[in-house]
C-alpha positions as CSV (number, residue, x, y, z in Angstrom):
1,M,-0.4,0.0,0.1
2,R,1.5,3.3,-0.7
3,I,1.0,6.4,1.3
4,Q,-1.2,9.6,0.0
5,D,-0.5,13.1,-0.3
6,N,-2.3,14.4,3.1
7,Q,-3.1,11.0,4.5
8,E,-2.4,11.2,8.8
9,L,-0.3,8.4,9.8
10,D,1.0,7.0,13.6
11,V,4.7,5.6,12.7
12,T,7.1,5.7,15.1
13,V,10.9,6.9,15.3
14,V,13.3,4.9,15.0
15,A,17.1,6.8,13.6
16,V,17.2,10.7,14.3
17,A,20.2,12.7,13.1
18,H,20.6,16.1,12.9
19,V,18.3,16.3,9.9
20,G,15.9,15.1,10.9
21,A,14.6,11.5,12.4
22,K,13.5,8.1,10.4
23,V,10.3,6.9,10.9
24,E,8.5,3.6,10.4
25,V,4.4,3.9,9.4
26,D,2.5,1.7,12.1
27,G,1.2,-1.2,11.1
28,M,2.9,-1.1,7.8
29,N,5.9,-2.9,8.3
30,G,8.9,-1.5,6.3
31,M,7.3,1.9,5.2
32,F,9.4,4.4,6.2
33,G,9.4,8.0,5.9
34,F,11.3,11.1,6.3
35,I,11.4,14.6,9.2
36,D,12.8,16.7,8.2
37,Q,14.1,19.1,11.9
38,M,11.4,21.5,11.0
39,K,8.7,19.6,10.4
40,H,9.1,18.6,14.4
41,P,7.4,20.9,17.2
42,S,10.9,20.8,19.4
43,W,12.4,23.3,16.1
44,W,9.8,25.4,16.9
45,D,9.0,25.2,20.6
46,E,12.4,24.9,23.0
47,S,9.9,23.1,25.1
48,V,9.4,20.3,23.6
49,A,11.6,17.6,23.5
50,P,13.7,16.7,20.5
51,P,12.8,12.9,19.0
52,R,14.4,10.1,20.1
53,A,13.9,6.0,18.6
54,G,11.1,5.3,19.9
55,D,8.7,8.1,20.4
56,K,5.6,7.6,19.0
57,L,4.1,10.8,16.6
58,H,1.5,11.2,14.6
59,V,2.3,12.7,11.4
60,C,0.6,14.7,8.0
61,V,2.2,13.2,4.6
62,L,3.7,16.4,2.4
63,D,5.2,15.0,-0.4
64,P,4.9,10.8,-1.0
65,S,6.8,11.3,-3.8
66,R,10.3,11.2,-1.9
67,E,11.7,8.4,-1.1
68,P,12.0,7.9,1.9
69,P,8.5,10.1,1.9
70,R,8.9,13.6,3.9
71,L,6.4,14.0,6.6
72,S,5.2,16.6,8.7
73,A,4.6,15.9,12.7
74,L,3.4,20.0,13.2
75,Q,0.3,20.1,14.6
76,N,-0.8,23.2,12.0
77,D,0.7,20.8,8.9
78,I,-1.8,18.1,10.0
79,D,-4.7,21.0,9.8
80,I,-3.7,22.5,6.9
81,A,-4.0,18.6,5.6
82,R,-7.4,18.3,7.5
83,R,-8.8,20.7,5.2
84,L,-7.2,19.7,1.6
85,R,-8.8,16.1,2.5
86,G,-12.4,18.2,3.8
87,V,-12.1,16.5,7.2
88,G,-12.8,18.4,10.9
89,G,-13.7,21.8,11.0
């Protein structure tokens, strides 16, 4: 199964580098994505801990055509994705 643009997913962080975090999509064994450091809340809010292996995150898909697909854990991006899908208020 391929992931779709603006889709929401639950993921688990599997590796962290200074540029972002590699994540595995929960329930899709072997499906990975990448969260750039600027698309994780810790980049914008110093009270939020940076990502660590094992962290569970709720994300939206920004670019499914990239390898690995680019994801965002920012609530603002998730809200935009919902509006684009016609979900929520």
